DSSP file (Angstrom, degrees, kcal/mol; ACC not computed):
  #  RESIDUE AA STRUCTURE BP1 BP2  ACC     N-H-->O    O-->H-N    N-H-->O    O-->H-N    TCO  KAPPA ALPHA  PHI   PSI    X-CA   Y-CA   Z-CA
    1    1 A M              0   0    0      0, 0.0     2,-0.3     0, 0.0    17,-0.0   0.000 360.0 360.0 360.0 148.7    8.7   -3.7   -2.9
    2    2 A K        -     0   0    0     17,-0.0     2,-0.5     2,-0.0    17,-0.0  -0.865 360.0-106.3-121.5 156.7   11.5   -1.2   -3.0
    3    3 A R        -     0   0    0     -2,-0.3     7,-0.0     1,-0.1     3,-0.0  -0.688  25.9-167.5 -80.5 128.0   11.8    2.2   -1.5
    4    4 A R  S    S+     0   0    0     -2,-0.5     2,-0.3    23,-0.2    -1,-0.1   0.619  70.2  31.9 -91.9 -15.5   11.6    4.9   -4.2
    5    5 A H  S >  S-     0   0    0     22,-0.1     3,-1.2     1,-0.1    -1,-0.1  -0.964  80.4-116.8-142.0 153.5   12.8    7.8   -2.2
    6    6 A E  T 3  S+     0   0    0     -2,-0.3    -1,-0.1     1,-0.3    -3,-0.0   0.771 115.0  48.6 -65.8 -25.3   15.2    8.2    0.6
    7    7 A D  T 3  S+     0   0    0      2,-0.1    15,-0.4    17,-0.0    -1,-0.3   0.503  88.3 112.3 -89.5  -3.6   12.5    9.4    3.0
    8    8 A S    <   -     0   0    0     -3,-1.2     2,-0.3    13,-0.2    13,-0.2  -0.330  51.5-153.9 -77.1 154.4   10.0    6.6    2.2
    9    9 A Q  E     -A   20   0A   0     11,-3.0    11,-3.0    -2,-0.0     2,-0.6  -0.955   9.3-141.5-125.1 142.5    9.1    4.0    4.7
   10   10 A V  E     -A   19   0A   0     -2,-0.3     2,-0.4     9,-0.2     9,-0.2  -0.946  28.1-179.7-106.6 125.2    7.9    0.4    4.1
   11   11 A V  E     -A   18   0A   0      7,-2.6     7,-3.1    -2,-0.6     2,-0.6  -0.960  19.6-148.7-126.8 138.4    5.1   -0.6    6.6
   12   12 A K  E     +A   17   0A   0     -2,-0.4     2,-0.4     5,-0.2     5,-0.2  -0.947  20.7 172.6-111.2 122.0    3.2   -3.8    6.9
   13   13 A R  E >   -A   16   0A   0      3,-2.6     3,-1.7    -2,-0.6    -2,-0.0  -0.993  69.2 -19.4-131.9 123.6   -0.3   -3.6    8.1
   14   14 A N  T 3  S-     0   0    0     -2,-0.4    -1,-0.1     1,-0.3     3,-0.1   0.827 127.2 -49.9  46.8  42.2   -2.7   -6.6    8.2
   15   15 A G  T 3  S+     0   0    0      1,-0.2    18,-0.8    17,-0.1     2,-0.5   0.598 116.4 113.5  79.9  11.3   -0.7   -8.5    5.7
   16   16 A T  E <   -AB  13  32A   0     -3,-1.7    -3,-2.6    16,-0.2     2,-0.4  -0.977  59.6-141.4-121.6 123.0   -0.5   -5.6    3.3
   17   17 A L  E     -AB  12  31A   0     14,-2.7    14,-2.7    -2,-0.5     2,-0.4  -0.707  21.6-174.3 -87.4 131.1    2.8   -3.9    2.4
   18   18 A Y  E     -AB  11  30A   0     -7,-3.1    -7,-2.6    -2,-0.4     2,-0.6  -0.964  18.7-148.9-125.0 140.4    2.6   -0.1    2.0
   19   19 A V  E     -AB  10  29A   0     10,-2.5    10,-1.4    -2,-0.4     2,-0.4  -0.956  21.5-170.8-107.9 124.7    5.2    2.4    1.0
   20   20 A I  E     +A    9   0A   0    -11,-3.0   -11,-3.0    -2,-0.6     2,-0.4  -0.949  12.3 175.9-121.6 132.8    4.7    5.8    2.6
   21   21 A C        -     0   0    0     -2,-0.4     6,-0.2   -13,-0.2   -13,-0.2  -0.940   8.7-175.5-137.6 111.9    6.5    8.9    1.8
   22   22 A K  S    S+     0   0    0     -2,-0.4    -1,-0.1   -15,-0.4   -14,-0.1   0.795  85.5  51.2 -78.1 -27.3    5.6   12.2    3.5
   23   23 A T  S    S+     0   0    0      1,-0.3    -1,-0.2   -16,-0.1    -2,-0.0   0.871 126.5  21.0 -83.4 -35.1    7.9   14.5    1.6
   24   24 A N    >   -     0   0    0      1,-0.1     3,-1.8   -19,-0.0    -1,-0.3  -0.779  67.8-173.1-131.5  88.1    6.7   13.2   -1.9
   25   25 A P  G >  S+     0   0    0      0, 0.0     3,-1.2     0, 0.0    -4,-0.1   0.542  73.8  79.8 -64.1 -10.9    3.3   11.6   -1.7
   26   26 A K  G 3  S+     0   0    0      1,-0.3     0, 0.0     3,-0.0     0, 0.0   0.610  82.3  67.5 -68.4 -12.5    3.4   10.4   -5.4
   27   27 A F  G <  S+     0   0    0     -3,-1.8    -1,-0.3    -6,-0.2   -23,-0.2   0.325  70.6 128.1 -92.7  11.1    5.6    7.6   -4.2
   28   28 A K    <   +     0   0    0     -3,-1.2     2,-0.3    -7,-0.1    -8,-0.2  -0.365  32.2 166.7 -62.6 140.6    2.8    5.9   -2.3
   29   29 A A  E     -B   19   0A   0    -10,-1.4   -10,-2.5    -2,-0.0     2,-0.4  -0.993  21.4-156.2-154.3 159.7    2.3    2.2   -3.2
   30   30 A R  E     +B   18   0A   0     -2,-0.3     2,-0.4   -12,-0.2   -12,-0.2  -0.998  10.0 177.5-141.3 142.6    0.5   -0.9   -1.8
   31   31 A Q  E     +B   17   0A   0    -14,-2.7   -14,-2.7    -2,-0.4     2,-0.3  -0.993  41.8  35.1-144.7 135.6    1.1   -4.6   -2.3
   32   32 A G  E    S-B   16   0A   0     -2,-0.4   -16,-0.2   -16,-0.2   -17,-0.1  -0.838  89.8  -1.7 127.4-161.3   -0.6   -7.6   -0.9
   33   33 A T        -     0   0    0    -18,-0.8    -2,-0.1    -2,-0.3     7,-0.0  -0.308  38.4-166.5 -68.3 147.3   -4.1   -8.8    0.1
   34   34 A T    >   +     0   0    0      3,-0.1     3,-1.4   -18,-0.0     6,-0.6  -0.056  30.8 156.6-116.6  30.9   -7.1   -6.4   -0.2
   35   35 A R  T 3   +     0   0    0      1,-0.2     3,-0.1     4,-0.1     4,-0.0  -0.344  65.3  16.9 -64.3 135.0   -9.5   -8.6    1.9
   36   36 A G  T 3  S+     0   0    0      1,-0.3    -1,-0.2    -2,-0.1     2,-0.2   0.564 102.5 109.3  83.8  12.9  -12.4   -6.6    3.5
   37   37 A T  S <> S-     0   0    0     -3,-1.4     4,-1.0     1,-0.1    -1,-0.3  -0.642  84.7-105.2-109.5 170.9  -12.0   -3.5    1.3
   38   38 A K  T  4 S+     0   0    0     -2,-0.2     4,-0.4     1,-0.2    -1,-0.1   0.762 115.5  64.9 -64.6 -26.4  -14.2   -2.3   -1.5
   39   39 A L  T >4 S+     0   0    0      1,-0.2     3,-0.7     2,-0.2     4,-0.3   0.897 104.4  43.1 -61.9 -42.3  -11.7   -3.5   -4.0
   40   40 A S  T 34 S+     0   0    0     -6,-0.6     3,-0.3    -3,-0.3    -1,-0.2   0.735 112.9  51.8 -81.0 -23.4  -12.2   -7.1   -3.2
   41   41 A K  T 3< S+     0   0    0     -4,-1.0     3,-0.4     1,-0.2    -1,-0.2   0.349  82.5  96.0 -92.3   4.5  -16.1   -6.9   -2.9
   42   42 A K  S <  S+     0   0    0     -3,-0.7    -1,-0.2    -4,-0.4    -2,-0.1   0.913  88.9  37.2 -64.6 -44.4  -16.5   -5.3   -6.3
   43   43 A G  S    S+     0   0    0     -4,-0.3     2,-0.4    -3,-0.3    -1,-0.2   0.519  97.7  95.5 -88.2  -5.7  -17.2   -8.4   -8.2
   44   44 A I              0   0    0     -3,-0.4    -3,-0.0     1,-0.1    -4,-0.0  -0.728 360.0 360.0 -92.2 132.6  -19.3  -10.2   -5.6
   45   45 A K              0   0    0     -2,-0.4    -1,-0.1     0, 0.0    -4,-0.0   0.373 360.0 360.0-117.4 360.0  -23.0  -10.0   -5.6
């Protein structure tokens, strides 16, 4: 993942990479596992 803005930060939480930008929130991004979230449980019945 690359930083899209000079104020953005790359943060790793629980094996997932996040790009956080407080000055311009449209640059938010996420990459990595989504275990334990609603996204990963969508197809499981």
